[in-house]
MARBA-748596 format. One record per residue (C-alpha): residue in three letters; x, y, z. Coordinates in pm, whole numbers. Layout:
DRENLUM residuo   east  north     up
DRENLUM     ALA      X      Y      Z
...
REM end
This chain:
DRENLUM residuo   east  north     up
DRENLUM     MET   1639   3593  -3469
DRENLUM     LEU   1795   3647  -3142
DRENLUM     PHE   1476   3776  -2985
DRENLUM     THR   1309   3428  -3130
DRENLUM     LEU   1546   3212  -2981
DRENLUM     ARG   1525   3420  -2630
DRENLUM     LEU   1153   3372  -2625
DRENLUM     LEU   1190   2998  -2712
DRENLUM     LEU   1457   2959  -2407
DRENLUM     VAL   1195   3134  -2197
DRENLUM     PHE    899   2899  -2298
DRENLUM     LEU   1130   2612  -2228
DRENLUM     LEU   1232   2700  -1888
DRENLUM     ALA    874   2789  -1804
DRENLUM     HIS    779   2438  -1933
DRENLUM     ILE   1061   2276  -1739
DRENLUM     ALA    932   2473  -1420
DRENLUM     LEU    598   2370  -1458
DRENLUM     ALA    671   1997  -1514
DRENLUM     ALA    909   1996  -1207
DRENLUM     HIS    614   2125  -1008
DRENLUM     ALA    339   1922  -1157
DRENLUM     ASN    310   1695   -865
DRENLUM     CYS    315   1972   -597
DRENLUM     PRO     23   2010   -377
DRENLUM     ASN   -198   2299   -459
DRENLUM     TRP   -175   2472   -124
DRENLUM     PRO   -167   2836     10
DRENLUM     ARG    167   2895    161
DRENLUM     PRO     30   2901    522
DRENLUM     GLN   -116   2567    466
DRENLUM     ALA    196   2441    316
DRENLUM     GLN    395   2550    638
DRENLUM     ARG    142   2359    847
DRENLUM     GLU    153   2052    660
DRENLUM     ILE    543   2051    636
DRENLUM     THR    585   2102    997
DRENLUM     THR    331   1842   1074
DRENLUM     LEU    522   1581    877
DRENLUM     GLN    847   1688   1015
DRENLUM     ASN    721   1654   1379
DRENLUM     GLN    593   1308   1299
DRENLUM     ILE    918   1212   1132
DRENLUM     ASP   1106   1345   1464
DRENLUM     GLN    873   1133   1681
DRENLUM     TRP    962    818   1486
DRENLUM     ASN   1317    898   1500
DRENLUM     ASP   1323    969   1836
DRENLUM     ALA   1140    656   1947
DRENLUM     TYR   1358    417   1716
DRENLUM     HIS   1715    568   1818
DRENLUM     ARG   1647    639   2204
DRENLUM     GLU   1424    363   2285
DRENLUM     GLY   1463     89   2018
DRENLUM     ARG   1092    119   1914
DRENLUM     SER    990    116   1573
DRENLUM     LEU    657    317   1508
DRENLUM     VAL    630    287   1165
DRENLUM     ALA    727     43    885
DRENLUM     ASP   1085    111    754
DRENLUM     GLU    945    171    391
DRENLUM     LEU    662    396    506
DRENLUM     TYR    941    590    702
DRENLUM     ASP   1151    605    375
DRENLUM     GLN    858    728    155
DRENLUM     ALA    752    990    443
DRENLUM     LEU   1100   1129    436
DRENLUM     SER   1111   1144     60
DRENLUM     ARG    747   1315     67
DRENLUM     LEU    871   1589    303
DRENLUM     SER   1176   1661     69
DRENLUM     GLU    937   1696   -224
DRENLUM     TRP    683   1923    -37
DRENLUM     ARG   1007   2148     61
DRENLUM     ASN   1127   2154   -276
DRENLUM     CYS    769   2257   -385
DRENLUM     PHE    757   2558   -178
DRENLUM     GLN   1120   2639   -183
DRENLUM     GLN   1192   2565    180
DRENLUM     PRO   1549   2479    313
DRENLUM     SER   1577   2124    417
DRENLUM     SER   1621   2079    773
DRENLUM     GLN   1624   1717    767
DRENLUM     GLN   1866   1548   1016
DRENLUM     PRO   1700   1186   1047
DRENLUM     LEU   2001   1058   1286
DRENLUM     ARG   2037   1359   1492
DRENLUM     SER   1858   1184   1806
DRENLUM     ALA   2101    849   1720
DRENLUM     SER   2414   1024   1790
DRENLUM     GLY   2602    899   2108
DRENLUM     SER   2912    926   2308
DRENLUM     VAL   3154    729   2117
DRENLUM     VAL   3321    839   1780
DRENLUM     HIS   3361    604   1496
DRENLUM     PRO   3702    586   1408
DRENLUM     THR   3589    529   1033
DRENLUM     PRO   3260    692    977
DRENLUM     HIS   2954    493    850
DRENLUM     THR   2867    625    503
DRENLUM     GLY   2512    500    445
DRENLUM     LEU   2366    448    110
DRENLUM     ASP   2151    632   -125
DRENLUM     LYS   1839    432   -171
DRENLUM     LEU   1705    363   -539
DRENLUM     HIS   1351    251   -624
DRENLUM     LYS   1345    270  -1009
DRENLUM     ALA   1512     39  -1247
DRENLUM     GLU   1620    333  -1487
DRENLUM     GLU   1781    499  -1198
DRENLUM     VAL   2008    195  -1105
DRENLUM     ASP   2062    136  -1484
DRENLUM     ARG   2206    510  -1498
DRENLUM     TRP   2421    449  -1202
DRENLUM     MET   2572    131  -1353
DRENLUM     ARG   2643    257  -1700
DRENLUM     ASP   2957    462  -1589
DRENLUM     ARG   3087    206  -1367
DRENLUM     ARG   3297   -120  -1382
DRENLUM     ASP   3384   -404  -1161
DRENLUM     VAL   3060   -398   -973
DRENLUM     TRP   2948   -641   -704
DRENLUM     VAL   2608   -717   -557
DRENLUM     GLN   2491   -822   -206
DRENLUM     PRO   2170   -854    -30
DRENLUM     LYS   2080   -548    170
DRENLUM     VAL   2044   -712    514
DRENLUM     ASP   1758   -531    713
DRENLUM     GLY   1923   -499   1050
DRENLUM     VAL   2119   -258   1239
DRENLUM     ALA   2460   -132   1150
DRENLUM     ILE   2771   -168   1386
DRENLUM     THR   3123   -100   1404
DRENLUM     LEU   3356   -376   1558
DRENLUM     ILE   3694   -280   1679
DRENLUM     TYR   3964   -572   1747
DRENLUM     ARG   4295   -505   1922
DRENLUM     GLN   4547   -799   1869
DRENLUM     GLY   4273  -1034   1744
DRENLUM     VAL   4034   -962   2062
DRENLUM     LEU   3703   -771   2028
DRENLUM     GLN   3753   -442   2237
DRENLUM     GLN   3474   -249   2117
DRENLUM     ALA   3126   -240   1945
DRENLUM     ILE   2964    104   1846
DRENLUM     SER   2605    137   1711
DRENLUM     ARG   2590    343   1381
DRENLUM     GLY   2434    631   1555
DRENLUM     ASP   2451    937   1315
DRENLUM     GLY   2734    796   1138
DRENLUM     VAL   3004   1011   1323
DRENLUM     SER   2935    878   1671
DRENLUM     GLY   2712    612   1839
DRENLUM     GLN   2626    423   2123
DRENLUM     ASP   2860    181   2319
DRENLUM     TRP   2728   -158   2246
DRENLUM     THR   3031   -353   2381
DRENLUM     VAL   2850   -538   2657
DRENLUM     SER   2595   -672   2460
DRENLUM     ALA   2837   -763   2156
DRENLUM     HIS   3033   -987   2418
DRENLUM     ARG   2727  -1199   2444
DRENLUM     ILE   2641  -1228   2081
DRENLUM     ALA   2783  -1569   1947
DRENLUM     ALA   2784  -1472   1599
DRENLUM     ILE   3034  -1178   1653
DRENLUM     PRO   3376  -1319   1693
DRENLUM     GLN   3504  -1264   2036
DRENLUM     ARG   3871  -1367   1920
DRENLUM     LEU   4004  -1377   1573
DRENLUM     THR   4218  -1645   1408
DRENLUM     GLN   4493  -1396   1399
DRENLUM     PRO   4598  -1125   1644
DRENLUM     GLN   4537   -861   1408
DRENLUM     ASN   4412   -481   1494
DRENLUM     LEU   4117   -411   1257
DRENLUM     LEU   3791   -241   1229
DRENLUM     VAL   3500   -375   1049
DRENLUM     GLN   3136   -251    962
DRENLUM     GLY   2843   -473    947
DRENLUM     GLU   2480   -566    998
DRENLUM     LEU   2331   -712   1311
DRENLUM     TYR   2010   -916   1202
DRENLUM     TRP   1748  -1104   1364
DRENLUM     ARG   1798  -1476   1258
DRENLUM     LEU   1524  -1609   1054
DRENLUM     ASN   1433  -1970    875
DRENLUM     ASP   1376  -1977    518
DRENLUM     HIS   1249  -1634    519
DRENLUM     VAL   1094  -1521    173
DRENLUM     GLN   1092  -1133    164
DRENLUM     ALA    830  -1141   -118
DRENLUM     GLN    607  -1331     86
DRENLUM     SER    665  -1238    440
DRENLUM     GLY    803   -878    440
DRENLUM     SER   1047   -759    688
DRENLUM     VAL    851   -897    979
DRENLUM     ASN    975   -625   1190
DRENLUM     ALA   1308   -763   1227
DRENLUM     ARG   1516   -453   1245
DRENLUM     ALA   1298   -332   1510
DRENLUM     THR   1329   -643   1706
DRENLUM     VAL   1721   -614   1684
DRENLUM     ALA   1728   -237   1745
DRENLUM     GLY   1496   -296   2062
DRENLUM     LEU   1737   -569   2201
DRENLUM     MET   2047   -375   2152
DRENLUM     GLY   1889    -62   2328
DRENLUM     ARG   1845   -286   2661
DRENLUM     LYS   2095   -271   2934
DRENLUM     SER   2146   -645   2907
DRENLUM     LEU   2096   -944   2643
DRENLUM     THR   1947  -1256   2769
DRENLUM     ALA   2138  -1566   2600
DRENLUM     GLU   1838  -1672   2428
DRENLUM     ASP   1799  -1309   2270
DRENLUM     ALA   2181  -1305   2198
DRENLUM     ALA   2136  -1641   2013
DRENLUM     GLY   1893  -1509   1776
DRENLUM     ILE   2122  -1214   1657
DRENLUM     GLY   2346  -1276   1331
DRENLUM     LEU   2629  -1073   1175
DRENLUM     PHE   2662   -989    819
DRENLUM     VAL   3002   -799    770
DRENLUM     TRP   2983   -570    450
DRENLUM     ASP   3300   -358    493
DRENLUM     TRP   3642   -376    615
DRENLUM     PRO   3750    -12    557
DRENLUM     GLN   4150    -89    598
DRENLUM     GLY   4122   -402    436
DRENLUM     PRO   4247   -526     90
DRENLUM     SER   4147   -285   -198
DRENLUM     ASN   4018   -575   -383
DRENLUM     LEU   3663   -687   -265
DRENLUM     PRO   3680  -1053   -329
DRENLUM     GLU   4020  -1062   -139
DRENLUM     ARG   3878   -872    136
DRENLUM     PHE   3577  -1095    189
DRENLUM     SER   3816  -1396    168
DRENLUM     ALA   4030  -1278    432
DRENLUM     LEU   3735  -1178    674
DRENLUM     ALA   3617  -1536    639
DRENLUM     ALA   3956  -1657    743
DRENLUM     LEU   3979  -1427   1050
DRENLUM     GLY   3653  -1610   1156
DRENLUM     PHE   3377  -1394   1039
DRENLUM     ALA   3058  -1565    875
DRENLUM     THR   3141  -1593    511
DRENLUM     THR   2936  -1387    270
DRENLUM     GLU   3057  -1589    -53
DRENLUM     PRO   2716  -1702   -108
DRENLUM     TYR   2570  -1357   -104
DRENLUM     THR   2859  -1164   -273
DRENLUM     HIS   2857  -1190   -684
DRENLUM     PRO   3020   -981   -953
DRENLUM     ILE   2791   -818  -1220
DRENLUM     ARG   2855   -697  -1554
DRENLUM     GLU   2558   -518  -1650
DRENLUM     PHE   2205   -402  -1527
DRENLUM     ALA   2031   -727  -1616
DRENLUM     ASP   2273   -886  -1400
DRENLUM     ALA   2176   -676  -1103
DRENLUM     GLN   1809   -726  -1188
DRENLUM     LYS   1855  -1113  -1187
DRENLUM     TRP   1995  -1124   -831
DRENLUM     ARG   1749   -862   -687
DRENLUM     GLU   1462  -1080   -803
DRENLUM     HIS   1641  -1395   -688
DRENLUM     TRP   1704  -1279   -333
DRENLUM     TYR   1354  -1110   -318
DRENLUM     ARG   1179  -1438   -386
DRENLUM     SER   1440  -1712   -235
DRENLUM     PRO   1471  -1819    128
DRENLUM     LEU   1720  -1646    315
DRENLUM     PRO   1818  -1652    673
DRENLUM     PHE   1743  -1277    735
DRENLUM     ALA   1513  -1011    622
DRENLUM     SER   1634   -806    341
DRENLUM     ASP   1496   -479    188
DRENLUM     GLY   1677   -457   -129
DRENLUM     VAL   2021   -512   -287
DRENLUM     VAL   2344   -332   -243
DRENLUM     LEU   2547   -274   -551
DRENLUM     ARG   2923   -134   -477
DRENLUM     GLN   3231    -91   -676
DRENLUM     ASN   3541   -301   -616
DRENLUM     GLN   3745      3   -582
DRENLUM     ARG   3701    285   -319
DRENLUM     PRO   3874    559   -174
DRENLUM     PRO   4105    512    132
DRENLUM     ALA   3906    498    457
DRENLUM     GLU   4062    820    560
DRENLUM     ARG   3844   1014    304
DRENLUM     TRP   3519    860    409
DRENLUM     GLN   3237   1080    562
DRENLUM     ALA   2903   1032    704
DRENLUM     ARG   2676   1049    395
DRENLUM     ALA   2602    861    121
DRENLUM     PRO   2912    742   -110
DRENLUM     TYR   2931    768   -498
DRENLUM     TRP   3089    405   -511
DRENLUM     ALA   2787    221   -365
DRENLUM     ILE   2398    246   -384
DRENLUM     ALA   2078     64   -245
DRENLUM     TRP   1825    -77   -486
DRENLUM     LYS   1514   -123   -289
DRENLUM     TYR   1257   -393   -317
DRENLUM     PRO    900   -324   -457
DRENLUM     PHE    734   -154   -147
DRENLUM     ALA    510   -391     49
DRENLUM     GLN    318    -85    157
DRENLUM     ALA    290    239    -10
DRENLUM     LEU    225    593    151
DRENLUM     ALA    -77    760    -43
DRENLUM     GLU   -240   1064     -2
DRENLUM     VAL   -614   1072     16
DRENLUM     ARG   -773   1300   -249
DRENLUM     LYS  -1152   1223   -173
DRENLUM     VAL  -1374   1022     17
DRENLUM     HIS  -1704    830   -139
DRENLUM     PHE  -1955    671     56
DRENLUM     LYS  -2114    396   -154
DRENLUM     VAL  -2461    262    -50
DRENLUM     GLY  -2494   -102   -197
DRENLUM     ARG  -2817   -273   -282
DRENLUM     THR  -2891   -392     55
DRENLUM     GLY  -2824    -53    236
DRENLUM     ARG  -2451   -159    325
DRENLUM     ILE  -2213    187    324
DRENLUM     THR  -1873    114    196
DRENLUM     PRO  -1637    407    207
DRENLUM     VAL  -1403    446    -71
DRENLUM     LEU  -1097    673    -67
DRENLUM     GLU   -977    825   -380
DRENLUM     LEU   -598    857   -376
DRENLUM     VAL   -323   1037   -540
DRENLUM     PRO   -190    772   -778
DRENLUM     VAL     77    560   -628
DRENLUM     LYS    268    252   -745
DRENLUM     LEU    271    -66   -529
DRENLUM     ASP    433   -385   -658
DRENLUM     ASP    414   -236  -1047
DRENLUM     ARG     57   -154  -1019
DRENLUM     GLU   -100    184  -1002
DRENLUM     ILE   -334    230   -717
DRENLUM     ARG   -597    514   -733
DRENLUM     ARG   -867    399   -506
DRENLUM     VAL   -910    168   -197
DRENLUM     SER  -1223     31      0
DRENLUM     VAL  -1232     82    360
DRENLUM     ILE  -1471   -191    379
DRENLUM     SER  -1740    -75    609
DRENLUM     LEU  -1858    257    782
DRENLUM     LYS  -1783    132   1109
DRENLUM     ARG  -1397    100   1023
DRENLUM     TRP  -1402    450    855
DRENLUM     LEU  -1544    603   1152
DRENLUM     THR  -1253    433   1346
DRENLUM     LEU   -996    551   1120
DRENLUM     ASP  -1159    889   1000
DRENLUM     ALA   -938    912    673
DRENLUM     ARG  -1003   1226    511
DRENLUM     PRO   -867   1430    212
DRENLUM     GLY   -515   1499    275
DRENLUM     ASP   -437   1255    519
DRENLUM     GLN   -140    995    434
DRENLUM     VAL   -266    655    443
DRENLUM     ALA    -80    303    421
DRENLUM     ILE   -173     85    146
DRENLUM     SER    -72   -296     75
DRENLUM     LEU   -213   -563   -159
DRENLUM     ALA   -411   -824     -8
DRENLUM     GLY   -351  -1158   -194
DRENLUM     LEU    -89   -970   -386
DRENLUM     THR   -396   -828   -599
DRENLUM     ILE   -651   -626   -406
DRENLUM     PRO   -546   -293   -252
DRENLUM     ARG   -618   -287    125
DRENLUM     LEU   -621      3    373
DRENLUM     ASP   -391    -64    647
DRENLUM     SER   -354    256    840
DRENLUM     VAL   -384    639    855
DRENLUM     VAL    -16    724    895
DRENLUM     LEU    -70   1113    919
DRENLUM     ARG   -352   1314    948
DRENLUM     ALA   -373   1647    748
DRENLUM     SER   -314   1952    960
DRENLUM     GLU   -666   2082    837
DRENLUM     ARG   -958   1820    873
DRENLUM     ALA  -1182   1822    553
DRENLUM     ASP  -1572   1850    631
DRENLUM     LEU  -1743   1547    497
DRENLUM     PHE  -2107   1445    470
DRENLUM     VAL  -2125   1099    621
DRENLUM     PRO  -2436    905    569
DRENLUM     GLY  -2618    763    857
DRENLUM     ALA  -2608    358    884
DRENLUM     SER  -2968    389   1002
DRENLUM     ASP  -3092    557    699
DRENLUM     TYR  -2990    277    468
DRENLUM     HIS  -3122    -82    477
DRENLUM     ALA  -3268   -352    259
DRENLUM     LEU  -3600   -170    181
DRENLUM     SER  -3437    187    150
DRENLUM     CYS  -3408    359   -197
DRENLUM     TRP  -3647    236   -441
DRENLUM     GLN  -3642    559   -617
DRENLUM     PRO  -3329    811   -720
DRENLUM     THR  -3425   1064   -477
DRENLUM     PRO  -3128   1280   -326
DRENLUM     GLY  -2912   1060   -100
DRENLUM     CYS  -3043    729   -264
DRENLUM     GLU  -2850    756   -600
DRENLUM     THR  -2602    490   -535
DRENLUM     GLN  -2828    232   -361
DRENLUM     PHE  -3078    258   -642
DRENLUM     LEU  -2817    240   -919
DRENLUM     ALA  -2688    -84   -729
DRENLUM     ARG  -3058   -218   -718
DRENLUM     LEU  -3057   -154  -1110
DRENLUM     THR  -2748   -343  -1175
DRENLUM     TRP  -2831   -624   -954
DRENLUM     LEU  -3176   -659  -1169
DRENLUM     SER  -3000   -699  -1503
DRENLUM     GLY  -2704   -895  -1363
DRENLUM     LYS  -2646  -1264  -1394
DRENLUM     GLN  -2773  -1317  -1050
DRENLUM     GLY  -3103  -1115  -1168
DRENLUM     LEU  -3266  -1110  -1503
DRENLUM     ALA  -2898  -1162  -1677
DRENLUM     MET  -2979   -906  -1957
DRENLUM     PRO  -2724   -880  -2232
DRENLUM     HIS  -2539   -575  -2299
DRENLUM     VAL  -2690   -412  -1983
DRENLUM     GLY  -2471   -293  -1699
DRENLUM     ARG  -2386    -35  -1455
DRENLUM     GLY  -2284    224  -1725
DRENLUM     THR  -2628    157  -1925
DRENLUM     TRP  -2825    254  -1633
DRENLUM     GLU  -2627    527  -1553
DRENLUM     LYS  -2695    701  -1902
DRENLUM     LEU  -3055    628  -1860
DRENLUM     LEU  -3054    779  -1518
DRENLUM     GLU  -2910   1114  -1634
DRENLUM     THR  -3185   1150  -1877
DRENLUM     GLY  -3456   1144  -1581
DRENLUM     ARG  -3634    857  -1759
DRENLUM     LEU  -3597    607  -1449
DRENLUM     ASN  -3781    719  -1154
DRENLUM     ASN  -3825    374  -1023
DRENLUM     LEU  -3689     13  -1069
DRENLUM     LEU  -3931    -87  -1358
DRENLUM     ASP  -3973    227  -1551
DRENLUM     TRP  -3733     85  -1827
DRENLUM     LEU  -4027   -142  -1912
DRENLUM     THR  -4215    133  -2077
DRENLUM     LEU  -3910    243  -2307
DRENLUM     ASP  -3954    210  -2664
DRENLUM     ALA  -3697    195  -2940
DRENLUM     PRO  -3766    561  -3067
DRENLUM     GLU  -3740    686  -2738
DRENLUM     LEU  -3387    530  -2652
DRENLUM     ALA  -3250    629  -3010
DRENLUM     ASN  -3304    992  -2933
DRENLUM     ILE  -3087    962  -2599
DRENLUM     ALA  -2729   1072  -2641
DRENLUM     GLY  -2508    757  -2641
DRENLUM     PHE  -2758    537  -2777
DRENLUM     GLY  -2767    497  -3154
DRENLUM     GLU  -3001    307  -3375
DRENLUM     ARG  -2771     -7  -3339
DRENLUM     SER  -2744      0  -2957
DRENLUM     SER  -3084    107  -2877
DRENLUM     ALA  -3205   -225  -3084
DRENLUM     ARG  -2975   -417  -2890
DRENLUM     LEU  -3088   -262  -2577
DRENLUM     MET  -3454   -309  -2654
DRENLUM     HIS  -3381   -713  -2722
DRENLUM     SER  -3243   -730  -2388
DRENLUM     PHE  -3532   -548  -2222
DRENLUM     HIS  -3773   -803  -2423
DRENLUM     SER  -3570  -1082  -2325
DRENLUM     ALA  -3587   -997  -1946
DRENLUM     ARG  -3983  -1011  -1965
DRENLUM     GLN  -3963  -1366  -2067
DRENLUM     GLN  -3751  -1488  -1730
DRENLUM     PRO  -3961  -1711  -1499
DRENLUM     PHE  -4114  -1595  -1195
DRENLUM     ALA  -3839  -1722   -952
DRENLUM     GLN  -3562  -1525  -1142
DRENLUM     TRP  -3768  -1190  -1126
DRENLUM     LEU  -3820  -1252   -755
DRENLUM     LYS  -3434  -1257   -709
DRENLUM     ALA  -3396   -960   -953
DRENLUM     LEU  -3638   -752   -720
DRENLUM     GLY  -3417   -836   -423
DRENLUM     LEU  -3601  -1123   -249
DRENLUM     PRO  -3383  -1234     57
DRENLUM     PRO  -3230  -1578      7
DRENLUM     THR  -3479  -1842     39
DRENLUM     GLY  -3220  -2124     34
DRENLUM     GLN  -3395  -2468    -24
DRENLUM     ALA  -3744  -2318     71
DRENLUM     ARG  -4025  -2424   -196
DRENLUM     LEU  -4162  -2111   -356
DRENLUM     PRO  -4503  -2091   -516
DRENLUM     ASP  -4559  -1991   -868
DRENLUM     SER  -4741  -1674   -807
DRENLUM     TRP  -4695  -1367   -620
DRENLUM     GLN  -5043  -1372   -451
DRENLUM     ALA  -4958  -1721   -296
DRENLUM     LEU  -4601  -1599   -201
DRENLUM     VAL  -4733  -1271    -40
DRENLUM     GLN  -5006  -1448    172
DRENLUM     ARG  -4735  -1650    362
DRENLUM     ASP  -4680  -1568    720
DRENLUM     THR  -4387  -1589    937
DRENLUM     GLU  -4485  -1921   1078
DRENLUM     GLN  -4537  -2073    745
DRENLUM     TRP  -4173  -1923    623
DRENLUM     GLN  -4023  -2091    938
DRENLUM     ALA  -4188  -2417    839
DRENLUM     GLU  -3979  -2426    508
DRENLUM     ALA  -3629  -2611    495
DRENLUM     GLY  -3330  -2372    600
DRENLUM     ILE  -3554  -2052    718
DRENLUM     GLY  -3508  -1951   1049
DRENLUM     PRO  -3689  -1678   1240
DRENLUM     GLY  -3458  -1384   1127
DRENLUM     ARG  -3461  -1472    777
DRENLUM     ALA  -3840  -1545    787
DRENLUM     ALA  -3891  -1208    927
DRENLUM     GLN  -3680  -1062    638
DRENLUM     LEU  -3902  -1198    382
DRENLUM     ARG  -4217  -1102    535
DRENLUM     ALA  -4114   -742    558
DRENLUM     PHE  -3977   -764    207
DRENLUM     LEU  -4324   -896     57
DRENLUM     ARG  -4526   -667    268
DRENLUM     ASP  -4328   -347    191
DRENLUM     PRO  -4547    -88      7
DRENLUM     GLN  -4284      1   -260
DRENLUM     VAL  -4241   -385   -334
DRENLUM     LEU  -4610   -435   -369
DRENLUM     ALA  -4645   -140   -587
DRENLUM     LEU  -4347   -282   -804
DRENLUM     SER  -4558   -605   -796
DRENLUM     GLU  -4863   -431   -937
DRENLUM     THR  -4644   -262  -1212
DRENLUM     LEU  -4545   -617  -1321
DRENLUM     HIS  -4884   -758  -1322
DRENLUM     ALA  -4987   -478  -1552
DRENLUM     ALA  -4689   -568  -1793
DRENLUM     GLY  -4804   -927  -1794
DRENLUM     ILE  -4511  -1063  -1666
DRENLUM     ASP  -4544  -1438  -1565
DRENLUM     GLY  -4642  -1516  -1218
DRENLUM     PHE  -4746  -1147  -1141
REM end
């Protein structure tokens, strides 16, 4: 019995270990080291540009995801964490009270779990700006310190004296220290629609300058979110700050009892007009430890619940080059699945071969994905390139055009399949129950070697093909038969005749093929370019061979 229990325990531990590493990259250790080092170096570069120069080289949410991915990779390959994202941000001025920062949660269940054991919780929007410490002596602003690494920061006093949103003299001659957020003022900003519009980087860049213009200073607002030595009760704390002359935060500070309340306010602020950009909400307990015990790390009494990503960091698994009916090449990236606005994204189109050649996105690269019109996945950029560049077969643009790939020869499979799909679609012969999947099954059997081989298939032959039972083969034969009855003009569209607009078409192939370029140009809406395309199509040897097949099959007009 004891042996059985031990065996069961070993099995469970092994299962847990496998689950924990299920999403780990399948890299040899030397490659893992290279990839981790590459990502770490990129993050270091972003940090240095942001903290030293006030330049944001990457969207905040992509930075957060990259940082999280680095941590995951280090855990996967048992590497100690060396992350110190704020090490380039420290300055020469020590904070009397450290900035604690916040743990950033993205999943509702994590927030729900955090709230279960807590009472007297309040919610505020997480203002997307730069943190600052303000120190007053006898009610007069004496010093302003950037957050830096939480322990020490840069002296921002000169710039702070030019910002009207920062009270220069309080209503009472008090000594106090407050922590808050400098933000870029926006008019009726709706986060769900406009995103963060680079607001944080704007403020960081301005505060990094030696001097502020009056116009720039007027564009900066202040949101005070804590008074470390203030009243222990949160409502009293914020009420007292407003009385001292700080902008009131009352409209943005609300008590919540349960997770549903937090969810309601998060959704409200995400979709409502605000005077600042925000990247989530902050949940904080009313009670917190004395300021003397604060440290420059995430506290247990407050967390940030981030908004859904406007951009997701996704890893490229594969690159497919799909050739359409007219020869247009569309690269498609297959991705390690990522969530974006509660949708799982597995692939994204690069739109054109030219754009892919510019971006050169390959397997292993980390790319930024967003949703166009809130529905269609869109490739925004390559954020990080894999340390090892995968070799790919890239089709040549000159090899594919409107008259290429009339047979499924090697390299022509996708364009030929696109021709068949067009032929049976509503713009072609409108064949019921016949789509891309049907043609793929028939192509796998080797029975389709040109665009019209399906005309010779019969019911017994179809019934012997895997995937086509008696009922489905009968239905397919009915669709094939109905296609034969389509008028001549519809067959021309199905074959891929270039658009003819309002031009008058004869009712026979022989009359159509005899038209020369000048005759086409005489038709309404046909210019020289379209006339040349029509002439080339009608004289193409492959198209002429198809017309003969249709003539032999007794199709009207041929």
